[in-house]
DSSP file (Angstrom, degrees, kcal/mol; ACC not computed):
  #  RESIDUE AA STRUCTURE BP1 BP2  ACC     N-H-->O    O-->H-N    N-H-->O    O-->H-N    TCO  KAPPA ALPHA  PHI   PSI    X-CA   Y-CA   Z-CA
    1    1 A M              0   0    0      0, 0.0     2,-0.4     0, 0.0    63,-0.2   0.000 360.0 360.0 360.0 130.0    0.0    0.0    0.0
    2    2 A N  E     -A   63   0A   0     61,-2.7    61,-2.8    37,-0.1     2,-0.4  -0.990 360.0-161.6-122.8 126.3    1.3    3.4   -1.0
    3    3 A V  E     +A   62   0A   0     35,-3.2     2,-0.3    -2,-0.4    59,-0.2  -0.885  11.6 174.5-112.7 136.3   -0.5    6.5    0.3
    4    4 A T  E     -A   61   0A   0     57,-2.5    57,-3.0    -2,-0.4     2,-0.4  -0.951  13.6-151.9-131.3 156.7   -0.3   10.1   -1.0
    5    5 A V  E     -A   60   0A   0     -2,-0.3     2,-0.8    55,-0.2    55,-0.2  -0.958  12.1-142.3-128.5 149.3   -2.2   13.2    0.0
    6    6 A D    >>  -     0   0    0     53,-2.6     3,-1.2    -2,-0.4     4,-1.2  -0.875  15.1-173.3-108.8  96.2   -3.1   16.3   -1.9
    7    7 A Q  T 34 S+     0   0    0     -2,-0.8    -1,-0.1     1,-0.3    26,-0.1   0.763  81.9  62.6 -64.0 -25.0   -2.7   19.1    0.6
    8    8 A D  T 34 S+     0   0    0      1,-0.2    -1,-0.3    -3,-0.1    51,-0.0   0.790 107.1  43.4 -70.1 -26.9   -4.2   21.6   -1.9
    9    9 A R  T <4 S+     0   0    0     -3,-1.2    -1,-0.2    50,-0.1    -2,-0.2   0.700  87.9 114.2 -87.8 -21.8   -7.6   19.7   -1.8
   10   10 A C     <  -     0   0    0     -4,-1.2    22,-0.1     1,-0.1    -3,-0.0  -0.211  44.9-169.8 -57.6 135.2   -7.6   19.1    2.0
   11   11 A V        -     0   0    0     20,-0.1    -1,-0.1    21,-0.0    21,-0.1   0.192  43.1-115.7-110.4  13.1  -10.4   20.9    3.8
   12   12 A S        +     0   0    0      1,-0.1    20,-0.1    19,-0.1    -2,-0.1   0.824  64.5 146.0  61.4  37.0   -9.1   20.2    7.3
   13   13 A S        -     0   0    0      1,-0.1    -1,-0.1     0, 0.0    19,-0.1   0.785  51.5-137.7 -74.6 -26.4  -12.0   18.1    8.4
   14   14 A G     >  +     0   0    0     17,-0.2     4,-2.2    11,-0.1     5,-0.2   0.493  64.6 126.9  83.5   3.4   -9.7   15.8   10.5
   15   15 A M  H  > S+     0   0    0      1,-0.2     4,-1.8     2,-0.2     5,-0.2   0.844  70.4  56.5 -62.5 -32.6  -11.4   12.6    9.4
   16   16 A C  H  > S+     0   0    0      2,-0.2     4,-2.8     1,-0.2     8,-0.2   0.935 109.3  44.1 -64.2 -46.4   -8.1   11.2    8.4
   17   17 A V  H  4 S+     0   0    0      1,-0.2    -2,-0.2     2,-0.2    -1,-0.2   0.875 111.6  54.0 -68.0 -37.6   -6.6   11.7   11.9
   18   18 A M  H  < S+     0   0    0     -4,-2.2    -1,-0.2     1,-0.2    -2,-0.2   0.872 118.3  35.3 -63.5 -36.2   -9.7   10.4   13.6
   19   19 A N  H  < S+     0   0    0     -4,-1.8    -2,-0.2     1,-0.2    -1,-0.2   0.808 136.3  15.2 -89.3 -32.3   -9.6    7.1   11.5
   20   20 A A    >X  +     0   0    0     -4,-2.8     4,-2.4    -5,-0.2     3,-1.5  -0.521  61.3 164.9-144.7  71.5   -5.8    6.6   11.3
   21   21 A P  T 34 S+     0   0    0      0, 0.0    -1,-0.1     0, 0.0    -4,-0.1   0.698  79.1  59.3 -65.8 -18.5   -3.8    8.7   13.7
   22   22 A E  T 34 S+     0   0    0      1,-0.1     3,-0.1    -5,-0.1    -5,-0.1   0.686 115.8  33.9 -79.2 -18.0   -0.7    6.6   13.2
   23   23 A V  T <4 S+     0   0    0     -3,-1.5    13,-3.2    -7,-0.2    14,-1.3   0.743 120.1  39.6-107.0 -33.4   -0.7    7.4    9.5
   24   24 A F  E  <  +B   35   0B   0     -4,-2.4     2,-0.3    -8,-0.2    11,-0.2  -0.876  52.6 170.7-124.8 152.6   -2.0   11.0    9.3
   25   25 A D  E     -B   34   0B   0      9,-2.4     9,-3.1    -2,-0.3     2,-0.4  -0.859  26.5-121.5-141.5 178.3   -1.7   14.2   11.3
   26   26 A Q  E     -B   33   0B   0     -2,-0.3     7,-0.2     7,-0.3     6,-0.1  -0.974  27.6-107.5-127.9 143.5   -2.7   17.8   10.8
   27   27 A R     >  -     0   0    0      5,-2.7     4,-1.9    -2,-0.4     5,-0.0  -0.409  25.6-133.1 -64.9 142.6   -0.6   21.0   10.6
   28   28 A D  T  4 S+     0   0    0      1,-0.2    -1,-0.1     2,-0.2     0, 0.0   0.865  99.1  51.2 -65.7 -37.8   -1.0   23.1   13.7
   29   29 A D  T  4 S+     0   0    0      1,-0.1    -1,-0.2     3,-0.1    -2,-0.0   0.854 133.0   1.7 -75.5 -34.8   -1.5   26.4   11.9
   30   30 A D  T  4 S-     0   0    0      2,-0.1    -2,-0.2     0, 0.0    -1,-0.1   0.439  89.2-116.8-135.5  -1.2   -4.3   25.5    9.4
   31   31 A G     <  +     0   0    0     -4,-1.9   -17,-0.2     1,-0.2    -3,-0.1   0.546  56.3 156.2  78.2   6.7   -5.3   21.8   10.0
   32   32 A V        -     0   0    0     -6,-0.1    -5,-2.7     1,-0.1    -1,-0.2  -0.403  50.8 -93.1 -69.3 143.7   -4.2   20.6    6.6
   33   33 A V  E     -B   26   0B   0     -7,-0.2     2,-0.4   -27,-0.1    -7,-0.3  -0.190  36.8-164.7 -58.2 142.0   -3.4   16.9    6.4
   34   34 A E  E     -B   25   0B   0     -9,-3.1    -9,-2.4    -3,-0.1     2,-0.6  -0.999  17.3-133.3-127.0 133.4    0.2   15.7    6.9
   35   35 A L  E     +B   24   0B   0     -2,-0.4   -11,-0.2   -11,-0.2     3,-0.2  -0.772  24.3 176.1 -89.0 120.5    1.2   12.2    5.9
   36   36 A L  S    S+     0   0    0    -13,-3.2     2,-0.4    -2,-0.6   -12,-0.2   0.806  74.4  27.8 -90.3 -35.1    3.2   10.5    8.6
   37   37 A V        -     0   0    0    -14,-1.3    -1,-0.3     1,-0.1   -34,-0.1  -0.940  57.1-175.1-135.1 109.8    3.6    7.1    7.0
   38   38 A A  S    S+     0   0    0     -2,-0.4   -35,-3.2     1,-0.3    -1,-0.1   0.753  87.7  36.6 -76.6 -24.3    3.6    6.8    3.2
   39   39 A R  S    S-     0   0    0    -37,-0.2    -1,-0.3   -16,-0.0   -37,-0.1  -0.636  81.1-169.0-128.2  74.8    3.7    2.9    3.2
   40   40 A P        -     0   0    0      0, 0.0   -17,-0.0     0, 0.0    -3,-0.0  -0.337  21.1-120.8 -65.4 144.3    1.6    1.8    6.2
   41   41 A G    >   -     0   0    0      1,-0.1     3,-2.1     3,-0.0     4,-0.5  -0.152  34.8 -87.9 -76.6 176.4    1.9   -1.9    7.0
   42   42 A P  G >> S+     0   0    0      0, 0.0     3,-0.7     0, 0.0     4,-0.5   0.777 123.7  65.8 -57.8 -28.4   -0.8   -4.4    7.1
   43   43 A D  G 34 S+     0   0    0      1,-0.2     4,-0.2     2,-0.1    -2,-0.0   0.663 112.5  33.1 -70.6 -14.5   -1.6   -3.6   10.7
   44   44 A H  G <> S+     0   0    0     -3,-2.1     4,-1.8     2,-0.1    -1,-0.2   0.302  91.6  97.6-118.9   6.3   -2.7   -0.1    9.6
   45   45 A A  H <> S+     0   0    0     -3,-0.7     4,-2.3    -4,-0.5     5,-0.2   0.926  82.7  47.9 -64.9 -47.2   -4.2   -0.9    6.2
   46   46 A E  H  X S+     0   0    0     -4,-0.5     4,-2.1     1,-0.2    -1,-0.2   0.930 114.1  45.5 -63.7 -46.1   -7.9   -1.1    7.1
   47   47 A E  H  > S+     0   0    0      1,-0.2     4,-2.1     2,-0.2    -1,-0.2   0.832 111.0  54.5 -68.3 -30.1   -7.9    2.2    9.1
   48   48 A T  H  X S+     0   0    0     -4,-1.8     4,-2.1     2,-0.2    -1,-0.2   0.908 108.4  48.7 -67.7 -41.3   -6.0    3.9    6.3
   49   49 A R  H  X S+     0   0    0     -4,-2.3     4,-2.3     2,-0.2    -2,-0.2   0.896 110.5  51.5 -63.3 -40.3   -8.6    2.8    3.8
   50   50 A K  H  X S+     0   0    0     -4,-2.1     4,-2.0     1,-0.2    -2,-0.2   0.901 108.4  51.9 -62.8 -40.7  -11.3    4.1    6.2
   51   51 A A  H  X S+     0   0    0     -4,-2.1     4,-0.9     2,-0.2    -2,-0.2   0.916 110.3  47.9 -62.7 -43.4   -9.6    7.5    6.4
   52   52 A A  H >< S+     0   0    0     -4,-2.1     3,-0.5     1,-0.2     8,-0.3   0.906 112.8  48.5 -64.0 -41.7   -9.4    7.8    2.7
   53   53 A A  H 3< S+     0   0    0     -4,-2.3    -1,-0.2     1,-0.2    -2,-0.2   0.827 111.8  50.1 -67.8 -31.3  -13.1    6.9    2.3
   54   54 A A  H 3< S+     0   0    0     -4,-2.0    -1,-0.2    -5,-0.2    -2,-0.2   0.601  81.0 111.0 -83.8 -12.1  -14.1    9.4    5.0
   55   55 A C    X<  -     0   0    0     -4,-0.9     3,-1.1    -3,-0.5     5,-0.1  -0.500  55.0-158.8 -68.4 115.5  -12.2   12.3    3.5
   56   56 A P  T 3  S+     0   0    0      0, 0.0    -1,-0.2     0, 0.0    -4,-0.0   0.742  92.0  47.1 -68.8 -20.9  -14.8   14.8    2.2
   57   57 A A  T 3  S-     0   0    0     -3,-0.0    -2,-0.1     0, 0.0    -3,-0.0   0.450 103.9-127.4 -97.5  -1.1  -12.3   16.4   -0.1
   58   58 A L    <   +     0   0    0     -3,-1.1   -48,-0.1    -6,-0.2    -6,-0.1   0.906  60.7 144.8  53.0  44.6  -11.0   13.1   -1.6
   59   59 A A        +     0   0    0    -50,-0.1   -53,-2.6    -7,-0.1     2,-0.5   0.480  44.3  80.4 -91.3  -4.3   -7.5   14.3   -0.7
   60   60 A I  E     -A    5   0A   0     -8,-0.3     2,-0.4   -55,-0.2   -55,-0.2  -0.906  59.9-170.0-109.0 128.3   -6.1   10.9    0.2
   61   61 A H  E     -A    4   0A   0    -57,-3.0   -57,-2.5    -2,-0.5     2,-0.5  -0.964   2.3-164.4-121.6 133.4   -5.0    8.5   -2.5
   62   62 A I  E     -A    3   0A   0     -2,-0.4     2,-0.5   -59,-0.2   -59,-0.2  -0.959   4.5-167.4-119.7 131.5   -4.2    4.8   -2.0
   63   63 A E  E      A    2   0A   0    -61,-2.8   -61,-2.7    -2,-0.5    -2,-0.0  -0.978 360.0 360.0-116.2 121.1   -2.3    2.7   -4.5
   64   64 A E              0   0    0     -2,-0.5    -1,-0.1   -63,-0.2   -61,-0.1   0.457 360.0 360.0 -84.6 360.0   -2.4   -1.0   -3.6
């Protein structure tokens, strides 16, 4: 699994961090998504997929 984020599309909803806090964070100044782990292991795959599905801006992209 390879994860990328489009910070320009991010609307700072925080759904990514709520679903996968080990993989995503938010910048302190504006809440835009920050990717912590670009290649999450199998133990974080399901929550990473949930975070991508929950993103209202579709700013998270997963390549299997």
